Each structure stands twice: as C-alpha cells, then as structure tokens.
N, C-alpha and C positions, 0 to 999 in steps of 0.2 A: 540572209547570210546563210543558213542550212543549206538552199537551193543552191548556192555559188559553190560551198563546199563540193557538195555532190556533184557537179559538173569536173569538178578536178580531178575526180579519183575513177581507177576503173570501174565497170559493173562486179565483179565479185566482191571488190572493196567498195559500194555503194551497197550490194548486198549486207555486207558485216556492219555498216552504221546504221543502217536499218534496223538489225536484229538488234544493235545496241540502242535502240532508242526505243524498240517494243520491251525492252530490258529494263529499261531505265525504272517501271513504277514497279516492278517485281524486288530489284535491288533497291528502292527505297522502302518496301517493305520489310522486306528482310532485313535491312537496319534497323528501321523501326523496332522492331521485335525485343531490340538488344535492352532499350530502354524500359520497358516493362517489367515487373517482376511482384511474381505472387504472394508475398510480403504484403504489397499492398492490396490484394486482395482480403487477405487477412487483416489487417488494419483496419479497412473500412469497415468489415461486416455488415455490407450494404452495398448501396447504389444512391449518389447522388445527393446524399444525404436524408435519405432511408435507412433507418439503424433495424438489423435483425434483433429480436431481445427486448424491444423496444413496443410500448403501448402505441395497440394501432389507434385509438381513439386520440391520441396527441399527437398526431399527424394533422400537418396547416394543410387545408384542401378539403375536397370533401369526398364521402367512401358511401358506396352504393353495392348490393350487393351482386355479387358476377353472374348474369343471365337472369337477372333479378328471383335470385333459388337464394331463399335464407336458413335451408336447412345446414347441418355441418355434414361432410363428407363422414366418407369408412373411419377413418382418423379424429374425428369430431372437433374438426375447424372449419371456419369458415373462409369464402373467397371473396374478395373484394374489388370494383373495379376504384381508384383513385384517380380524383384527375385535380392536376395540378400541373395547369400551363407551364409557367417554369421548368419545371420538374423534366418536362417531356423535352425541351429544349438541351440536347447532351451537347449541341458544339454547333457554331456559327452555320453549318450548313448539315447538319444530322437534328433531326426528330421524329422522336418515337411514336407510334400508332395510339399510345396508351398504355399504362401501370398497371400490373395486379398484384395485392398482396393476397396471400395467407397465413390466418393467426388462428391460433391455439390458446384457449382463455382469454381472448383479447394480446395475447402477446405474436409477434411476428414472426413466422419463422421462412416466412418463402417470398423471395420478391419476384416477380413476372413483370420483363420489358417483351411488348407488341410491337413489331415493326413490318413496314412492308417489303417483299422481297427484293425494291430497288434499293433499299437502305441497308441490305444484307455486307454488302462489302464494307460499308463505313462503320457499322455498326462494330464487326469481324476486326477492322483499323482499329477502332477506337480499344476493343480490349487488348489484343496484342500491343499498345502502346501503355495500355494502362498496366496489365498483369502479364506482358510476356505472350512467350509460346505456349498455347495447350496443350498438356501433358497427355490426353488420352484423345483417339477417336475409335470408338466403340466396332462403327460400321466404316469398310472400306469408302464401297459409292452411297453413302448417307453423308449429306451433311451437319455431322452431328460433332459439335467439337467440345471438350469438355476440359475444364482449370479446378483440376481437382488438388483439396489439403486436407490436411486432416481437421481444423475447426471450421470450413468455408468450401463450398462447392462452386464452381458455376459452369455451367451447360447453357449451349449454344448449339440452336436447331433452326434449320430454315428450307424451305421447300419450294420449288416454284409451281408446283403440282395448284398449291391453295393459295399461291402470290405472299405471303404471309410465313414470317418469323418470329420466333420465342426466343427468350433469353432467362433461366432460373436459377437465382441465388438460393444459395439452403443453408443454413445455418446447422452444422450436423451435431451438437451437444444437444438444440432445439429437438429435433427432428426424433433426438433417439430418446427423450423422454415422452416426444407424441409416439412413438413406436411403444414403449415400455408401459404409459397409460391403457395404449390401446389393447396390449395382449393381457393387461389386469383385467379389462373390461371385459375381454374376450373368455377368459378364465375363470370368472365369475359369473355371466353368461352357463359356461357348458356347466359349471357346477349347478347354479338356480333350474337349468332343463335339468340335469340328472334328480336333483332332487324333487321336481315336479313327477317326472317321471316313475318316479320312487310311490310317491305319493299317491299316484294312481292307482302304481297295479295295487297298493297297498286295500284301495278305495274300492278297486274291482274286485278284490280277495274277499274283503268282508261282506260285501255286496252279495259273493256268491254261495260264502259259507248261509249268512243271511236267506238264503233264497232255499238251500237246503235243509236249514233247521225249520222255516215254514213250511215246507213241503213235510219234512216227518212229521210235524206236529201235527197236519191235516190228516197223513195219514191214519196217523194213531187215534183220532179221534172220529175217523170213521170206524175204527177197527171197535175202539171201546164203546161205538155209539149202542144205547138201547135198540 
C-alpha cells in the first residue's frame, strides 16, 4: 500500500514521505522518553531485582571473583561476576552479556551491566523508557550518558572500538561511606608512617650517640693506659 501511495504523489512529496518514514523511530523514541522518570531509578535502588545495600551473599545465583581477582581494590571493595540467566534477560529482544557486583564488606554498592555494542540502542531505549531522559552528557563526542539523582546515579557508556558497553548503578550514600572509610584508613596509614619515621630517626640518633660515647671511652682508655 505504501508503494501505491508513493506513485500518486510528486517527487518532492515522495521525498517528504521518505523523510517522515525515516523519522518515525526517532519520534517514537522521543515519545518514549516521556514515560520514564528518575523517580523510578531512585525507587528501584538497583536493577532487575538486584538491590544496592543488600548483602551480596543473599543473591540467588552464583558469584565468582571478577577476572579471578580475590583482592580488594583501593576502596577495600570486592568485585564479582554474578551469574543468573533469568536476570540477563531484560526484555524479549534484549539480553545482557554479563552482570557485575561491587561490594564493600558484603554490601552491594555498585551494579555493572555488560552488553555488546549491537545491543547499545536497546539498552539506551530501555533506560529512556524506565528513567526518562538522561540529565548529563560529560563529553560531546563520546557515548557517555548519565542519569544523576541525589541517592542513585546511573552511567551508560559504550564504545564501538571495543565492541562493548557498560552501565553502572551507584548508591551515593553507600559510596560516601566507602570514601569516608578509605579516608580514615589513609589518615591512619599516614599517622603510622609518621610514627615509624620518627621512631627510626630516634633509633638512628641513639645509635649515633652510642657510637660517640664508645669512641670517647676508647680514646680515654688509650690515654690513661699505663
């Protein structure tokens, strides 16, 4: 029917119809943005049943250390790969490549969603439908999009160069606790290092004084020797 319609219109009108057809997905996407809300992002405090602030050991599924690394990072957090096939399926036509968890003392503070570049548009559409329009784009020529709120942040980042993308959910209150704990550890380390340095200087001073005393005693013994 579309082909019959195009035969009845002028070349200029044909171009207009083609432009309209091309714009239909954009219009649909723009309309879908209106349905989402940042309130949903704040209320969910996580993604697809994974809740930040919950105990990582209570997740149903299997956990393994990310890249096999069981050591804590600079914030004393552990990173896990979370395997749960049901949670990987976001929609009938969208499946994630993987899910990552970052936990501080077993408390989930970040959720990572990994996906292939070919799924980037679907992930973006899903977020727009759920959370509305992103409110920050840090760099004009990079595909980084942020949904920022006071309690919860979401950052979407993908790159054709590595054919992968990642979305990161962050609980800001928990991250503040992690940052505060790290600052206290750093200050404690500074105090310990300063105390150790002072102790080393005092030890060196005592040893230097002892050497002077011994040398003086030796000279006096030689001087008063019969």
